[in-house]
Structures are given as C-alpha cells and as structure tokens.
LOVOKE-750802 format. One record per residue (C-alpha): residue number from 1; x, y, z; chain. Coordinates in Angstrom, 2 decimals, m for minus. Layout:
<pts>
<NUM,<X,Y,Z>,'A'>
...
</pts>
This chain:
<pts>
<1,<39.65,145.74,46.25>,'A'>
<2,<42.33,144.70,48.59>,'A'>
<3,<45.95,145.60,48.11>,'A'>
<4,<47.40,142.53,49.81>,'A'>
<5,<49.50,140.18,47.73>,'A'>
<6,<47.91,137.01,46.47>,'A'>
<7,<49.10,133.82,48.15>,'A'>
<8,<51.97,132.14,46.36>,'A'>
<9,<50.60,129.12,44.45>,'A'>
<10,<53.88,127.22,45.09>,'A'>
<11,<54.95,128.04,48.63>,'A'>
<12,<58.34,126.76,49.75>,'A'>
<13,<58.05,123.87,52.18>,'A'>
<14,<58.85,124.53,55.81>,'A'>
<15,<62.34,123.75,57.02>,'A'>
<16,<63.06,120.10,56.35>,'A'>
<17,<63.82,118.06,59.43>,'A'>
<18,<67.40,116.89,59.51>,'A'>
<19,<67.75,113.23,58.71>,'A'>
<20,<68.28,111.09,61.80>,'A'>
<21,<71.65,109.42,62.03>,'A'>
<22,<71.33,105.73,61.41>,'A'>
<23,<71.20,103.69,64.57>,'A'>
<24,<74.38,101.76,65.19>,'A'>
<25,<73.70,98.04,65.22>,'A'>
<26,<74.40,96.40,68.56>,'A'>
<27,<77.76,94.66,68.58>,'A'>
<28,<77.58,90.91,68.76>,'A'>
<29,<78.55,89.42,72.12>,'A'>
<30,<82.11,88.23,72.19>,'A'>
<31,<82.74,84.56,72.61>,'A'>
<32,<84.62,83.81,75.80>,'A'>
<33,<86.43,80.52,75.94>,'A'>
<34,<87.54,80.78,79.59>,'A'>
<35,<86.87,77.95,81.98>,'A'>
<36,<83.58,78.85,83.72>,'A'>
<37,<84.65,76.86,86.78>,'A'>
<38,<87.50,79.31,87.36>,'A'>
<39,<84.99,82.08,88.11>,'A'>
<40,<83.28,82.47,91.47>,'A'>
<41,<79.52,82.05,91.33>,'A'>
<42,<77.03,83.67,93.67>,'A'>
<43,<76.52,80.29,95.35>,'A'>
<44,<80.17,80.35,96.40>,'A'>
<45,<79.53,83.33,98.67>,'A'>
<46,<77.58,83.79,101.87>,'A'>
<47,<75.37,86.33,100.09>,'A'>
<48,<74.39,83.67,97.53>,'A'>
<49,<73.12,81.50,100.37>,'A'>
<50,<71.02,84.34,101.79>,'A'>
<51,<73.43,85.41,104.51>,'A'>
<52,<73.45,89.02,105.55>,'A'>
<53,<76.66,90.99,105.37>,'A'>
<54,<78.25,91.28,108.81>,'A'>
<55,<76.88,94.29,110.65>,'A'>
<56,<77.85,95.18,114.17>,'A'>
<57,<75.46,96.17,116.90>,'A'>
<58,<72.92,94.51,119.10>,'A'>
<59,<70.00,95.45,116.82>,'A'>
<60,<71.57,93.48,113.96>,'A'>
<61,<72.21,90.53,116.28>,'A'>
<62,<68.59,90.56,117.47>,'A'>
<63,<67.30,90.73,113.87>,'A'>
<64,<69.46,87.77,112.90>,'A'>
<65,<68.34,85.81,115.96>,'A'>
<66,<64.68,86.43,115.15>,'A'>
<67,<65.18,85.51,111.47>,'A'>
<68,<67.04,82.28,112.24>,'A'>
<69,<65.03,81.13,115.25>,'A'>
<70,<64.04,77.47,114.94>,'A'>
<71,<60.29,76.79,114.73>,'A'>
<72,<60.24,74.95,118.05>,'A'>
<73,<61.38,78.18,119.81>,'A'>
<74,<58.32,80.17,118.78>,'A'>
</pts>
C-alpha cells in the first residue's frame, strides 16, 4: 500500500486569467467645415508634379539632365 495522499476529487482551478480591458471604440472622425480650397494640395507643389527637391552638386544636375532629356536627344 502506498502512503501518498489520494488526489483531490475537486481540485481548485488554476489561476484565472485576468479579464481583458474592453477595447475602446474608435472615436468618430470629426466633421470639418473649413473651405477645402483654402488648403494647399500636393498638386500645388513642385513635389506633386514629380519635381525633385533642389539638391546641389554636379551629380544631381547630371541625374536631372538624364531624366528630363527629350526623346530626340537619345
């Protein structure tokens, strides 16, 4: 005969996981009644038209020349 204790027929459950805090709902976007024509769009800038920002140096000038070379100069 063994002297070990018999397993408990009603063991206590393992530590309960803490309940997750409820996710905060995303706030609704605010309505903005400003005049959209008062704001500058990307098309109003050189960058919006695909221009490179000004960079000094002959390497940048050569790269721009090669990018903007007309097809009849190939």
